N, C-alpha and C positions, 0 to 999 in steps of 0.2 A: 301468747297467742297474738297474732297479728290483727290490728283492728280491721274491720270491713270499711273499705273507702267510702262507700256510699252512707254508711252509718256515721262516720266521722264528719263528713259533709254536712249531714243532717244535723249533727250535733253543734257544729261551729254556726250553721245558719239560725239554729233556734237560740243558741247563746248570744248571737249578734242581736236577734230581734229583741231578746229580753233586755240586753243592754241599752238598745235605743229606747225601749219604752220607759226604762228606769230613768234616763237622761230627760226624756220629755216631761216625765211626772216630776221630776225635780227642776224643771224650768230651764233646762241646759239646752236651748234650742240653737240651731246654727245662725251664724250671722245673716241678718236680713230675713228671717223667718219668724213670722208671728203665728202660733199655732192656733190662736182664737180668730185668725181674720178669714173672711169668706174667700172663695177661691176667685183669682185673677190670673190670666194666663201668665206664665213665667217663660222667660227665654234666657238661655246661656249668653252671657255678655262676652262674646268673642272668646277667645283662648283663656280667660280668666277663670276663676272659681266661682264667680258670682252669677246666680240665678236671679234675674230682675224682673219685677212686676213690669208688664208691658207700658204701663202708665206711671210715670213719676211726677214729682213735684218740683217746680221751678221757683227759686226764692227771689227772682228779680222784682216782683211787683210788691210782695210785702215790704221790701226795702225802699223801693223808690215812692211808693204810695204812703210810706211811714205809718202802717198799720199798727195799732196799739197791741202791745204786748199780750194781752189777755186774749184777744181775737186770734193772734198767730199761735198761741198755745191750744187755743180749742180746735183751730183748723188743723194743725199737723198731729195732734195727738188722735183726733176723730179719723183723720186720714190713715194713720198708722192702724188704727182698729178695723178699718175697711180694707186693708191689704196692701197699703202703700209699702214699698221697701227701698225706694230710691228718692233722695232728697238732693238736688242739684242747686248750688248757690255760687256766689263769687266774692271776691275781696271787694270789689267795686259797687255792689248793690247796696250802698249805704250801709245800714245796721243789719241787714239780713243774716249774715253769720251769727252776729250776736243774738239775734231773736231766736234762730233756729237752735243755738245752744242752750239757751235759756228755756224754750219750750220742751224740746225732747232730747236734751243731753242725757237724761237719766235713763232713756230708752235706748241708748247707743246700739246695743247689741241687735235690735230688732229692724235696723235699717243700713243700707249702703250709703255712705256720705261722699258726695262728689262736690268739689270746688274748683274755682279757676284762680289763675295768678298772672301778675303782670302790671296791675294798675294801682296797686297799694303803695303810692308815692307820697312823700312828705313836701317834696320841693314845689313852691309855688310855680303855676304854669307848666309843669312837667305832667303830661298825661300817662306816661307809662316807663317803667324800667325793666328792660330785658337783659341786663346784666346778670351775671351768676350771683352776685352777693344780693342784688335787688331781688331776684326770684326767690332764693332761699329765705330771706327775710320776709317776704310776702307770705310764704308757706307757714313759716313759725307764727306770723300774727293772725294767720287764718285758724291754726290748731287752738290758740289761745282763746280766740273769739267762740269757736265752736265747741269749746270745752271737751276736747279730746287729745289723746296723745298721737293718733294717726288718722288719716282719712283713708278711705278706699280708692279715690282717684283724684289726682290734680292735673288740671289741663292747663295749657297755655291759652290765654284768653285773647283770641283775635289778633295774635301779633302778625306782622306782614311777612311776605314771602321773602324778602331781604333779611330779616331777622332770623327767620327760620334756616335760612342758608348759611348764616354766620355760625350757627351752631351752639353759641354759648347759652342760650335759653334752654336748649334741649339737654345740655350737659347739666344744668341747674337741676332740672326734673330727675335726672338720671342719678344725681347725687342725694336727692331728697329721698328718693326711693331706696337707694343705697343704706341710707341713714334710718331708714324705718319710719319716715315720716308720712309716707303714703306708700300704698300697696301697689298702685298702678299708675301710669302717667298717660296723658294724652292731649289732643290738640282741639280746640274748639274755634271754628271758623269755617270759611266758604271759599268757592271758586279755587283758584290757582294755588293759594297758600295750602287750603285743604287737600289739594291733590298731592302737593309736594310733602306733606305730612304723612300721607298714607304711603307713598312711594319711597320715602326714606326708610322705613322699616323699624324706626325706633320708639315709636308709640303703640300702647296698648288700645287705644280707642280714638274715635273721631266723633266729635259732635258737630252737626252740621244742620242747616235749614233744610227741611223737607216738608212741603205741603201742597195744596191744591194750587197755590200762587206762586210757588217757588220749586221748580222741578229740576233745576240744573244738576243738581247732585245725583239725581238717579241714574243719569249715565257718566257723569264726570267723576264721581268718587265712590259711590256705593259698590259697584260690581269689583272694583278693585280691593276695597276695604273688606269685602265679604271673602274674597279670595284669599287674603291674608289673614282672615279669622280675626279681625278686630272687632272690639265691641262698638256699637254705633249707637249715639244718642241722637234723636231727631228733635231739635228745637223749633220753636215756631209751629207745632203741629196743627194747630187751628188757625193759623195765619192772622193772629191778632184779631180774630173775629171781626175782620174789616167789613164784612157784610151788614154790620149793624147799622152802619152810618148812611144817611141819606146824602149827605153832602161831604166833600172832602175834609177829612178829619185833620189833616196836615200833620207834622211831626212824625212820630214813631209808625202811625198807622197807616201814613199817606201811601207809600209805594204799593202795599198789597191792595188797597182800596182803588187805587188807579188801575192796577192789572185786572182787578175783578170787572171793572166797567167794560173791559175788551173782551175777557173771558166769558163773560155773561152765563155762568152755570145755573141752569133752571133752579137747583136745590138752593141756590145762595141769592136769588133774585125775587123780587116783588113780596107776595105774602109768604113764599116759602122760607124766607129769611127768619120767620118767627117761629118756625117749627123746632120745639125743644126736644123732640123724640129721637128715635134711632133713624129717621128718614130726613132729619133737620140737617143743616149745614155744619154743626159743630161735630155730630156724630159722624157724617159722611166724610168730613175733612180728616178725623183722627183715624178713622178705619182705612182711608185711602193712605195715610202715612204708615200705618202700622203694617201694611201688605207689602210696603216696599222691600225687595230682598236685601237682607243685611241688617235691616233696623231691629234693634233690641228693644229700646225703651223710648217713650214719647214723654217729653218734659213740657208740662201744662203748669203755668202759674196761675194763682187765684188768690184773692183777698177775703173770699168768702167761705166760712167754715163747711157749709154744706155742699160747696161745688165741686170738690175733688171726688166723692163719692157719686154724685150725679154723673160726672164724666166716666167714672169706672163702670157705672150701670150702662151707659150708652155703649161703651166698648163689648159689653156682653152681646151685642148683635152680631158680632163676628164679622168675618170678611165681606167686603161688597161684592155684588155679582160680577162676574167676569166682564158682563156688557157695560156695567156702570164703570168699572176700573178702566176699561179701554176707552169709553167715552170721555172721561177726564184726561187721560194721556194724550188722546187725539185733539182734544180742543186745545191743549197746551202747545201741542206741536204746531198747529196750524195757526195759533195767535201769538206766540211768544217772540218778543223782539230781541235783538242782540244786546241790549242793555238790561235785559230781565235776568240777572245773576243772582247769585245766592245772597240773602240780606243778612248781614252779621249784627 
């Protein structure tokens, strides 16, 4: 007897569903998925197979501020429990890779792991090494520190346009991908170099600065990256929270603070700066960045165990109104100076 096609389809569908339920009950969840985590918007990361939570964790602060391991472990495990599935770090963030490996290496299948390369050099006075051997050595070092056989994404860490055009550093990443050390490769940087990285067609992703004080990428790189179906990581989405300072903080936060003095957004001025809710500056900044076409995940760093979940909760407010979004863009276009380029 010839089987009824519709009955056969139903049988296969039921069988597939039962197999999936069995896998979940056995704890065999997909990479980057935590079945116990509350809902947080997921976005496809370009043409990769990754579905990333819109809010990720950046490992710079825990490294540069030399946060105690116990705090890092508490922070990252709580974030995973709250829905985090992207952790982004770099070889030059002091001991960040080591701390991440120690804290959540045992939960490796629950998150996507991104790192960056190019600055792990041992020669005194040398700030970077973009040679093929240097890049491959950097990747191997990162894998050991992160306690994993492979990462999901390795990114060139803000190398210059000149180095990108030479091509050797890109060849190194392609070799690392071929060798199974990383599943995907990307470029992390801004302005002309970022534009070239998108145009050359050799990268799976772009990480670039996008925020209320840094909007160059919205026109320079994001549209083309989206057209090429690249995964886009938005760094500095809360603009270093520069609104917190009454006076010029100098150093890392100076540029965005300087720009804010001229942009004068109402939500980031006067008493509004202290609003910790969905109408406050942090929430508006993150929601603004998340609304930019092509952006897949926002990377926010913190040293406080409760902060990541607080930020995730703020994101639940959803997109800004069309009026507020257009107001922020219009203010930027009216005030931005020629030197207000992407901050690496």
